[in-house]
Residue, then its C-alpha position, 0 to 999 in steps of 0.5 A: m207404631e210411632a213410625f206409622v203415625s209420623n209417616f201418616a202425619r207427613m203424608l197429610a201435611a204434604l196433601a194439605l200443601v198440594l191442595a193449597l197450591a192447587w187452590i191458589a193456582l186455580r184462583l190465579l188461572r180463573g182471574r187470568l182466563s176471564g180477562g177481567a170480564s167477571r168484574a164488568l156487568p153482564g150485558s154491558v157493552g164493555s163486557d167480554a163475557l159470552r152470555f148464553v141466552r137460549a137454545l132451541p133444538v131443531g133436530t137430533k144434533e142440530r140446534v139454534v142458539l141465541v148468545e150475547h157478546r158486548g151487548e150484541r146478539w147473535l143467532l147461531g145455527v149449531a150442527s155436527g158439521g159446524i156453526s153458522t151465523i143466522a142473524h146478528w143484532p148490533a148493540p143499541v146505539e145509545a149504549a155504544e155512544k155512552a161507552l165511547t163518551g164515558g157517561d151521560s152527555d148532559 
C-alpha cells in the first residue's frame, strides 16, 4: 500500500511540473506571437492587431467581412475559392500625422 501511495504522489508531482511548464511556455508564446500588439490600444494606428468588425453572409459559403488593421478598414470578400479585396479605406490623415510626429503639434 505504501508503494502505491508513493508512486501516486510522484505521478501527481510530475503532472504538476508538466502543467506548470506548459503554462509558462504558453505565456511566453503568447507574448512572442502577439508581437507586442496587445500592449497597443485597439484601433490605434500603431496597433498590429487585426480587428474583426463585422461579417455579412451572402451565400452558403460566401461572406463579406469588414476588418481593421492599423487604423485602416478593409472590406473583403471571402469564398471557398479565396479572399479578395472589395474596398479599402485608409487611416484618417490626422491620426497618421499624429503617429508620425509623436503627438500634438500645438
